N, C-alpha and C positions, 0 to 999 in steps of 0.2 A: 300587672298591666291593667290600667284603668279602662273605663268604658270607651273613652275616646280612641285609645289605641286598638281596642278589640273590635271596634265597629267602624273602621275607616271606610268611607265611601258607602255607608249604609243609611244615610240621612233620609233618602227618598222612601226607603222601606219603613223606617220608623215613623215618618210623617203619615204614610198611608195607614198604618195600624192605629196610630193615634186618632186619625179622623174617623176610622171605623169604630173605634172604642167609644168616641163621643156619640156616634150614631146609636150604638148598642145601649149605652146608658139612657138614651132617650126612648128606648123601647123597641128599636128596630135592628135586629141582629143580622149578621151576614158571615159568610165564610171568607177568610183571607188566607190564600195559599202562597206560602213563601217557598219558591222553588230554586234549586241551584245544584251544581255539580258537587261531588264529594270534595270536602275540604274547603268549600267557599264560605264557611262560617254560618250555616243555617242555625245550628244549635245555639251559638253565641248570640245571634240576633234574637232568637226566641226567648232566651233568658232575659235579654234587655227589655223585650216587649212585656213580659210578665211582671218585671220589676216596676216598670212605669205604670202598668195597669193597676197593680196593687197600691202603688203610691197615690193613685187617683180614685181609690175607693172601690175598685172592682175586686170581687172574690175570684181567685185564680185556682182552677183545677187543671192539673197537668198529668201527662203520661208520655213515656217514651216507648215506642213500639219496638218489639224484639224481632229480629229476622229468623230466629230459630224455629218458630212455629210450634213450640212445645207448651205454651202457656194455656192453650185451650181456646174454645170459641168465646167470642165477646170479651176476650182477655183485656184488650186495649181499652174498651169502654168501661169495663168493670174497674180497672185500675184508675181510669180518669175520674169516674164518679165517686170513687172511694178516696181520692187524694185529698179531699177536704178535711178528713180527720174523723168522720163519724164512724167509719168501719175500715178495718184493715184487711178484709178479705171479701172479694167480690161476691162469693157465693153466699155470704151472710146477708146481703142486701135483700134478696128475694129467695130464701131457701126453699120455699114450697114449690115455686115454679122451676128453679134450677135443678132441684133434686129429681122432680118428677119427669120433666121433659124440657131439656135445655134448648131444643130446636123448635119449640112451639112458638108460633108467631106472637103470642101474647108476652113472651119474655122481652122482646124488643120494646114492646109497648110499656111494660113495667119500667124499663130503663129510661124511656122517654118521660114517663111521669116523674121519675126520680130527678131527672134534669129540671123539669119544670118546678119541682119543689125547691131545688137549690136556687133557681132563678127568682122565686118569689121572695127569698130572703134578701138578695142583693144582686146587682148586675154581675154577670159572670163573664170570665174570659176562660175559654177552654183551650188549653195549649197542648197540641198533639205533635210531638217530635217524631220525625221519620215515619210519616203516615204510610209510606209505600211498603213498610215492613209489617203493617197491621194484619191481623187475621181477617179472613174474608167476611165473616159476620160483622165484625167491628167496622170494616170499611163500608158495608152496606148501611149499617146503622148511622154512621157519620154522614154519608151522603143524604140519607133520609132526614137527618137532623138539620142539615144545611138548607133543605127545602122548607123547614117548618119554623126556623128561628127568626124569620123576618118579623114576627110579631112579639118577640121576646127580647128582654135585655141581655142577650147572649151573643158574644163575639167568639166565633170558632176560628182559631189561628192554627194552621197546620203547616209543618215543613215537609217538603217532598223532594226526594232526589230526582234531578232532571239532568240526564246526561246521555249522550249518544254512545251506546254500547254495541258490541258486536251482536249479542243476543238481544232482539227487540224487547223492550220492557213491556210490562202489562199496562193497561189503560190507567191513566192517572185518576186521582180522586175527583177531579172536576170534569171528568170525561162525560158524565151523564147529566151534568147540571147546566141549567140555563146561565148564560153569561151575566144575567142580572143578579144572580144569587151568589156570585163569587167574585172576589177581586184577587187577581194573580200578580205577583211580582217575582221576577227572576233575578237572582243575585249574580252579578257578573264577577269574574275574577278581579283581584286587585289590579289596578293600573300600576305601571312601573314606578310612577311617581309616589303613589301611596305606599307601595311595598318598600321603596327606598326610605321614605319617612319613618316607616315602622322600624326598619333596621337601624337607622341612625338614632331613633329614640331609645333603642335598646342597648346599643353599644356606641359610646361617644367617640371612641378613637378610630372609628371606621374610616378608611380612605374611600374615595369615589370608586376606585377599581374593585375594592373589596365589597362595597355595597352592591355594585353591579353583579358580582359573582353570586352573592346571596340572593339577589332578586331573581336571577336566572335559575338558580337551583330551587328556589321556592315556587317558581312557575305560576305566579299569580294566586297561589293557594295560601290563605292564612294558616291553615293546618300545617302544611309542609314548611312554611317559612318560620313559624314559631318553634316547630320541632327542631329545625336546623339551628336556630339561634340558641335554643336550650343546649344542644350538643356543643356548639362552639363556645358558649359562655362557660360551660363546665370544664373546658380544657385549659382555661386561662386564669391565672390569679387575678384578683381584683386590680383594676387599673392598668393591666398589661395590654399592649396593643394586640389585636387579634391575629392569630396565625392565618396564613392563606387558606381559603376554602379548598378542601382537598378534592381530588377527583375520584377517590374510592371511599366506600363506607368503612373500610377497615381502620381508617384514620379518625373515625368519630367515636366519641364516648359520652354518654352511656348508650347511644344508639336510638335516640328518639326519632331521628329522621328516617332511617331505613324502616323502622317499625311503622311510621306514618305512611310511607310509600306502600308497604305491604298491605296495610289496612285499606288504602285507596284501591289497590288492585283487587283485594277480596270483595270490596263493595261493588266493583264493576262487573264481577262475574267471571267465571272460569274462561269463557271464550275471549273476553276482552283482555284478561290477564295473559293468555297465551299469545295473542297478537302483540301486546305491548312488549312482552319478553322476546318474542321473535324479532321485533323491530330493534330492540336493544342489542340482540345477538348479531343480527345482520349489520346493524349500525349504518344502514343505507349505502354500504360500500359497493353493493352490487347494482345499484341503480345508476345507470348511465344517463347522461343528459338527453332529454327527449324521449325517455322510455318509462314515464311514470306509470302507464297502464301495466306494462310488464312487471314493474316492481311490485305493484299492489297485488297482482296475481301471485307472484312469488311469495309475498308475505302471507297471503291467505293460505296457500298450499302448505307452507312451512308450519303455520299455526293450526292447520286443519279448520279454518274458519270460512264463513260465507264470503266469497269474493265480492258479492254485491254490496256488502256493508263496510268493507275495509276502507275504501276511499272516503266514505263519509266519516268514518272514525278518525282518519288522519286529519281531515279538515277540521273536525270538532276539537281534537286535541291541540291543533295549532291555534285555534281561536282561544282556547282556554289558557294557552301559554305553556303547556307541557312539552309541546314540540315547536321547533323553529326551523324554518327552511335555511339551509346553508347557502353560500353564494351561488351554487349551481342549482338551487331550487329543490334540493333533496331534503326530505323530512328527517330531522334528527332531534333527539331529546335536547331540551333547552340548556342542559349543563351535563358534563360528564359524570358528576356525582349523582344526578338524577338517573342517568342511564345505568350506572353501577348499582344503585339501590333497586331498580327494577329487576336487574339480573340476579342480585344477591339472594333472593328468595327462591331461585330456580335451581333444582338439583342438577349437578353436573351431567348426570346421565341424560336427563331430558334436554339439557342445553345442547349436548353433543348430537342427540338425535335430531334436533331441529337443524343443526348445521348439515348433517348428512342429508336430511330431506331437501334442504335448500340446494345442496350440491347436485342431487339427482334431478331436481326440477330444472335447474339452470343448464345442466348438461342436455336434458331432453329438449329444451327450447333453443339450443345452439348458442349459448352464451360463450364469452371468451374463456379460454382455458384457464387463465389466471384467476378469473372470478370464481370458477368452479374450485380450483385448487385452494383459493383463499378460504373457502368453507371447509375443505378437507383438512386444512392445517389445524382446525379446531375440533376435530373428531378423533376418535380412536380408529383402529383399523376397520375398514369397510368390508374387506374380504371379497372384493369384486374387481375384475380386471379393468373396468372402466375407470376406477379410482387411480390406479397406477398410470394408465395412459394419460389421464387428465393432468396428473402431477408432472409427468415427464414433458408433456406438451407445454405446460406453464413454465417449466425450467428452461425449455428451449427459447421461449419468448423472452424470458428474463435475460438469458445470455445474449440474445440478439440485441437487446436494448441496453447492454452493458450494465446489468445489475446482477453481478455474480452472487452477492449475498442472498438475494431473493431466490435465485436458482438453487443455491445450497439448501435453503429451508425446504423447498419443494422436494428435492431429492432425498433429503433426510427423512421426510415424512413418507416418501414412497417406500423406503425400506421397512416401514411398519406393516406394509401390506404383504400378504403371501405371494411370493414371486417364484417363477420357474428359475432354474439355475441360469438359463440363457438371459432372461430379463434381469435377474439380479446382477449378473456380470456387467451388463450394460449400465445399470444404475450405479453400481459401485465404481465403475471406470469414470463415468461422468462426474460423480460426486467427489471422488478422490482427486481428479484433475482440477476441479473448481476450488476445492478446499486448499490445495497447494497454490494455485494461481492467485486466489484472492488474498491469502494471508502469508504466502511463502513459508508456511509452517510445515511440520512433519505430520499434520493431522491426516493428510490424504494418503500417506504411505500404507497404513494398515488396510484401508479400503482397496487400494490398488493391488496389494499383495493378495488379499482374499479373492479379488476378481481373477487373478492369474491362475488360481488353484481350483476354481469352480469348474465343473464338467459342462461348460457351455460350448457354443460354436467355436471352432478354431480361430476364425477371423476375429471374433470378439475377444478371445483370450490374447491374441496377438496385439490388438489395440490396447488392452490392459497392460501387457508386458512393455510395450513401447512407452506408454504413459508413465509406468513405474520407473523404467530405465531413465526417462527424461528427468524425473524428480531426483533420482539418486545422483545422476551425473551433475545436475545443477547444484547439488549439495556437496560436491566434491567427492562423491563415492562412485567414481567411474567404473572401478573394477566390480563393485557390487552390481552396477547396472549391466555390465557385460555378463555377469553370472546369471542374472535374471533371464536375459535373452538366450543364453546358451542352454539353460535348463529347459526352457520351453522349446527350443530348437530340437532337442533330443526327443521330444514328444510329437513332433510333426513330420516324421519321416515320410508319411504319405501325402504331404502337401509341399511339393518343391517350390511353389510360388511363395508360400509363406516363409519357407526356409530362406529363400533369397532375400525376402523383405527383412527378416531378422538380421541377416548378414549386413545389409545396407544400413540398418539402424545402428548396429554395433559400430560400424566404421564411423558413422556420423557422430555418435555419442563419445567415441574415443577422442574427439577433439578436446575433451576436458582433461586429458592426461597424456603427456607426451610419450611416456613409456608404452601405454596401452595403444596409443595411436599408431606407433611404429608396428606393433604386433598386429593390429587390425588391418593395416594397409598391406603388410607382407602377405597376410592370408588372402586379401582381396586381389592383389596382383597375381599371386600363385593360382588362385581359382580362375581368374580371367585368362591366364596363359593356357591352362588346361582346357577350358571351355567357357566362352563368354556367357553361355546360358547359365552357368553356375552362379554368376553374380547378377545377371539380369540387367535391364536397361538402366535402372536407377544406380546400380552398383558401378556400371561403366561410366556413368556421368561423374560419380565421385572420383574415379580414377583420372578423368580429365581434369577435374579440379585439383587433384593432388599433383599431377604433372605440371599444371600451370603454376602452382605455388612453389614447386621444386625447381622452377627455371628450366624445364626440359623441353617445352614446346612454345612456339609463337602463338600469338592471339588468333591469327587466321586459322591455324590448324585446330586450335581448341574450339573455335566457333564452328568449324566445319564438322568436327566430331559431335558437338552438341546438337547441331541442326539435324544430323543424321539420327541421333537418338530420339530427338523430339518427333521425328517422323514415324518412329516405330510404335506399334500398339503397346499399351501398358495397362495393367489393371489399376483399379481405383486406389487400392491401399498403397501401391508403390508410386503413384503419380506425384504426390506431394514432394517426395525425395527428388524426383527428376526435375520438377519445376523449380524448386528452391536452389538446387545445385546449378541448373542452367542459368538462373537469374544471376547468381553470384559470378559465374564466368563471364556472362554478357556485360555485367557492370565493370569488371576488370578490363574487358576488351573495349571499353568506352562505347558500347552499343547500349546507350542508356535508355532509349525509347523501348528497345526490345526487352531490356531487363525489367523496366516498369511493367510492361505487359505480362511478362512471366510472373512477376510478383502478384499482380492482380489476379491472374488465373489461379495461382497457388493459394492465395488467401481465400478466394471465393469457394474453393473446393475443400477448404479446411473446416472441420467442425470446431467452432470456438469453445465448445464445452469439453473438448478432449485435449489433454496434453500431448503435444507432438513436437519432436525436435525441430521439424521444418517450419513450424509456425513462427517460433522466435527467429529462426534463420531467415525467413522471408521478411520479417519486420526489420531485421538487421540489414538486409540488402537494401530495403527501402530507405533506411537511414543513410547507408553508404552512398546511394544515388544522390540524396539531398546534399550530403557533404561534398561529393564530387562537383556538384553544380554551385556550391557556395550558398545554399539555401539555409542560411544560419537561423533565420526566423522560424522556419519550419522545424528545425531540429530542437528549438527551444520552446515550441508552441505548446507542448504538453508538459508542464513542470513536474507533474506527478510521475512521469517516466524517468526523470533524472535527478530531481531534487532529493536531498537526503533529509528525512524527517526524524522525529524522535523514535518512531517505530522502526526505522531502517538504519539508525545511526551506527549501530554496533555490528553491522554486517560487513565482513571483510572483503567480500567479492564484488568488484565493480563489474558492471555490464557494458556492452557496446555503447548503449545510449549515454552512459556516463562519460566515456571517452569522447564521443562526438560533442557532448554538451560542453566539456572543458574547452575544446578547441573553438567551438562556436562562441563561447563567452569571451575567449581571448580575442578572437577576430572582430568581435563587435564592441570591443573596448571595455568589457566588464571583467577586468582582470582580477579584481579583488573577489568577486563572486566565484570566478573560476578557481581561485586559490582555496576558498572555503570548501568547494566541492571536492577538489583534489585531496585536501587534508582530511576528508571525512572517512577515508578508507585506510585501514591498517594493512597495507599491502604485504607486510611480513607474515600475516596470518591467512592471506588469501590462498585459495586453491589454484593449482595450475590450470590455466585455460588460455585460449587464444584471446579472450576478452581482457584478461589481465595484461597481456602483451600490448593490446591496443591502448589500454589505459596508461601503461608506462610511456608509450610514445606521446600520448596526449599531455601527460604531465611534463614530459620533456619540452614540448612546444610551449607550455605555460612558463616553465623556468627560463627558457630562452628569451621569451618576451619580457620577462622580468629582469633580464640581464645576468641571470645566474647560469652562465654557459657551462661551468664545471658540473653543476647539478644536472643540467639538461643533458650533458654528454653521458653522465652515468645512466640516466634513464634510457637514452637511445641505445647505448651499448648493451644494457641489460635486456631491453626489448629484443635486440638483434640476437643476443646469445640464446634467449629462449626460443625465438623463431627458428633459428638454425637447428637447434636440438629437435625441432619438430619437422625438419626437412623443408621448412618454409624459407627459401632463400630469395625468391623473386620479390622485387619491390612492388608487386601488384597489391599487396596487403598493407604493409607499412613501409614507407621509404626511409627507414631508420639510418641508412648509410649516408644519404644526402644530408639529413638533419645533423648527424654526428660530424660529418665533414665540415659543415658550417661552424659548428661549435669549436672544432679543433682549429679552424682558421682564426676564429675570434680569440682563441687562447694562445695564438702564436705557434702553432704546430702544423705548418703547411705541408710537410712531407706526409704526415699521417693523414691529413685531410685529402691529399691527392690519391693516396692508396685507396681510401674508402670511395671517393668519387669515381675513380676509374672502374672499380669493381661494380659500382652501381650502374654505370653506363653500360658495361658489358652485359649485365643481367637484363637491363632495360631493353637493350637491342635484341636480346633473345625473344622477349615478349613482343617488342616492336610495335608499340602504339605511340602516336604523337605525344600523348600526355606523359607517359613514362620516359620516353627518350628525351623529350624536351626538358622535363624536370631534371633528369640526370645530367644533361648538358649544362643546365643552369648551375647545378652544384659543382660540376667540374670547372666551369668558367670561373666561379668564385674562388675555387681552390688554386686555379692556375694563375690568374691575374695577367697583367701585361697585355701585349698585343694579341697573343694567342688566346688569352682569356676573353678579350673583346670579340674575337672571331667566334669563339664558342658561344658567347652570350647572344650574338646576332643570330647564330644558327638556332639556338634554343627558341628565340622569339619567333623566328620564321616557322619552325615546326609546330610550336604551340598555337599559332594562329589557326591551324587546321584541326586543332583538338575540338572535341565535342563540348567541352566545358572550359570556361575562362579562368577558373581559380588558379591554375598553374601559370597562366600567362601573366598575371599581376606580379608575382615575385620575379618572374623572368624579366619583365620590363624594368622593374626596380634594379635588378642586378645589371641589366644592360645600361641603365642610366648611371649607375655608380662607375661602371667601366668607362663610359663615355666622359664623365666628369674627370676621371683620373687621366684620360687621354687628352683632355683639353677641348673636346668637341661639345661645347656648351649648348649649341643649338639642337643637335640631335638628342642630347641628354634631356633637354627641356621637353622635347616632343615625347620621348619615351616615358618620362616620369609623369607628365600630364596625362598621357593615355592610361598609365597604371592607376593614377588617382581617379580618373573617370570610371574605369572598370570597378575599382574598389568601392567608389561611392554607390554605383549601381547595385552592388551586392550587399551593401551595408557593412563592408569590411573596414571598420574604423581604423584598426591597427595598420592595415596595409596602406590606406590612404595617408595616414600620418607618416609612415615610413617614406612614401613617395615624396611627400611635401618637404620632408626634412632634407632630402637630397637635391631638391630643385635648385638650380644654379642661382635663381634670383632671391633665394632665401625666403621663400614663402613662409609665412608664420604658421606654426603648427595649430591645427584645429580651426583653420580658416573656415568661415561660414559660406564663402563664395561657392555657388553651385558649379559643379563640374559636369553634371549630366542633366538631361531634360531640356525642355524648351528654354528655360531661363539661362542655361549654360551657353546657348548659341549666341554668336556675335550678331550684330545687326545685319550684316551682309548674309550670313548663313540663314538667318530667319527669312529674309526677303526671298532668297533663292529657293529655300525649302518650301515656302508658301506657294511660290509659282509652280514648283514641281508637283506639289500636292494638287494644284489646280489643273494638272494635266499637261503643262507645257513641257516641251522637249528641251534638252540642253542647248540645242542650237537656237531655239526660239528665245530662251531665257538670255542667252549671250547677246543676241541681237537686240532684245528689248532693253537690256541694261548696259549695252555698249561695252561688253566684256569679251575677253577671249574665251573660247569654249573650254580650254584647259582650266581657266580660273573657275568657271562654273563647276566643273567636275571636282576640283579640289575642295571648294566650299561644301559641295554636297557630301563628299566622302567624310569630311570632318563632322558635318551635321548628323550623318548616319551613326557615326561612332558615339557621339554625345547622346543621341536619342535611343541608342541601344537597338538599332534595326540594321537590316542588311540589304533591303531592296526598296525600290521606289514605291512599290504598291503599298508599303506599310506606312508611308508618310501621312496619308489622310487620317488613318485611325489614331496615329500618335499625336499629331498636332491639330487635327480638325481643320475646319475652314477658316483660314486666317488671311486677311487682306494684305497684299504686298504693296509696297510703296516704290514703284519704279523710279520715281523722281529723285529718291535719295541715292547718292553715289555708293557704289559697292567697292570695298577695299580689295586691292590686289593681295594675293597671298604674301605674307611677310611684310606688307606695307605698313 
């Protein structure tokens, strides 16, 4: 590398020395002090100065001062004055004085006379490198010489380290000199442009991004930049494009760069090195925006440094280019490689100690739990209770923010700390639950198993057992789950409340296996008959649920029993079972608002970091409510809950969310996507569960929509067979009989269709809610046909108008429309089918709207873009009347203003309400806003 490359942006310094050299040759010397931070090229500049001076006839005497202090007094001056070649040992210059009394004042004078004798022969340039490392007698001599050379042809050029360090440096060489006796020049770091030119001159194939990486890692220091380029050049054959600048020093060879960084740290002193390494270890992660002062205090305490000097050091290092503020203003090393090099020379033990110190300081000042835990993740066991608490608190925050992977990391680290059996049980239960929930793997099973066996508090062991049972049941090992709960049950004879809880959990988990379910509910029924206290409030709620699905009680009775149970006192561990069960029954009873409230209460009181069978049950009820209301967009809003990815492709067990997603995709016109989802599961390998039955029903809906009525019938009948084997005969869960009856009708098997439809109506009338009865009547109407079928269809529509959700009203209206078309009543058919299309459009039910439009007597084209709902769907007359009503006019006033019959106004308003999706006059303003009416335009009479 030539002088031009080595001395970029140093012209001003060279010109200054050249001018002073001319002055010295004329007989008037001076001191030139070249100052700069470590690595800024002071030595290279001094070498260039001496070469130029020698070329212009000056005699050069030079020395480089050593920082070890072992060379003796006046060592730097002796080496300087002997560097001309006359003597190779400083003690031989004046042996009589040195041997007798080296501290005598006359010794310095002898050295001065020696300098004058050199100057008499030729103009001198005295080059002293690293004068800050000189021994103290030499420093005093050089200061005295600077005062006396103004009448000699001697130019004294010294380089001195000038950098803001944590430990304040000693006074500089020019501290005691008059400004007239010294010229000082401070070397700045290389600019980004100069550094980039240096990189490009060294490696031709460098891309702009690669050059920028090198410049940031070089941090404006020629020393670091050249060392980095040496390492990178050594890794590539000649002419090959350079590899990316790495983030770690392990990728560098032969390691000139980390060695240069270590030398820079050594030069800065131990205190500065500690602060730099502490900053690299903390990496500014703990500095929150607006808390710069707190961060610098933390950095100082972690490094054991003077807190008054740390802010100045951060500022100085930023100006030098070693640090750069990130977008949030936090100080970070200019490049990850630089940060890694700073850390690489720090022993692991000392690094971990710094993280522990940081964690303690942050805990003491009340920092966020996750910030404290982030430091603990980088240490070995602390052996103090505060560490475990901080890690558990951080895990709770991560769970709350839906970051289970972070929570797992914190809890795994917590296990490294010494824990009491009770606390270890808690940590293992949370960790095992999260490991299973996050990855659906078996990793959590050993943790939960250990938690059930530790001698902790009974409540904690029950939580662990319930979590373990939940994992096993979801993996198709329902009997093993029962065994876990039974084993613990035998150890809790003195805790009847916990025994009841385990019985309730057993009954709920038995839903994953029909044989075990019958066994569990036989025990539950028997215990309840002997004494309700044996099963508790939550267990009695499960019996209500069982009776509802078995077709034994009506909805009114079920809700009465549920309300009575909700009014009873219940302990915190059993409450989730009661709330989840009550929510399911309320949803079946079409008490959707109450069901939603119960779901919210249940989820709010669930710990999201603990596996619990009712947590998923509550989520399933929430999805069931959305499906009942036809909220298909909500069901598909979180694709991660239902889409099958590479990680989940080979899992045989579909969940409730998958069944709802298949139906929602079908209803919203995404049939191909629904088919891909349905084909993602190998149902032959799936474990028995009610969710499998729900998925079979959903696949039947898909196949029916595709026109595969035979395949759909197989799915519906298999769903029914499995449900019946579980004593689930009521259509409150899956209306498989109605669906199968429609398939049999389509396949030309009307008698079989009638048998199924009649049984469905019988069971629906037992439960006796408008939605179930209306749906069953619609199925029976289709199977019956003719005049009687039309009567049943009319009745179904009337009943379903009173239902809390309109999803079942749409197919009922379509069925009524078909019956009316067959009967030749085209006008009524048109009204029914248009209403069905309007409801379908409002729900986004693309398939249902298309079905309604296919049957419309006027042959409306499929997929028509004409709006059927909203303001645009209103006729001109409906708009004018709705606008006047929104303006506060009564029906009589509107009739008088528009010269219409009052009945006509009511008819138009009723139609407008339906299209706008509202039920009362007070909602008009919110829906359509303030719109001007035009009374001058005539209003059409109905049917006109």
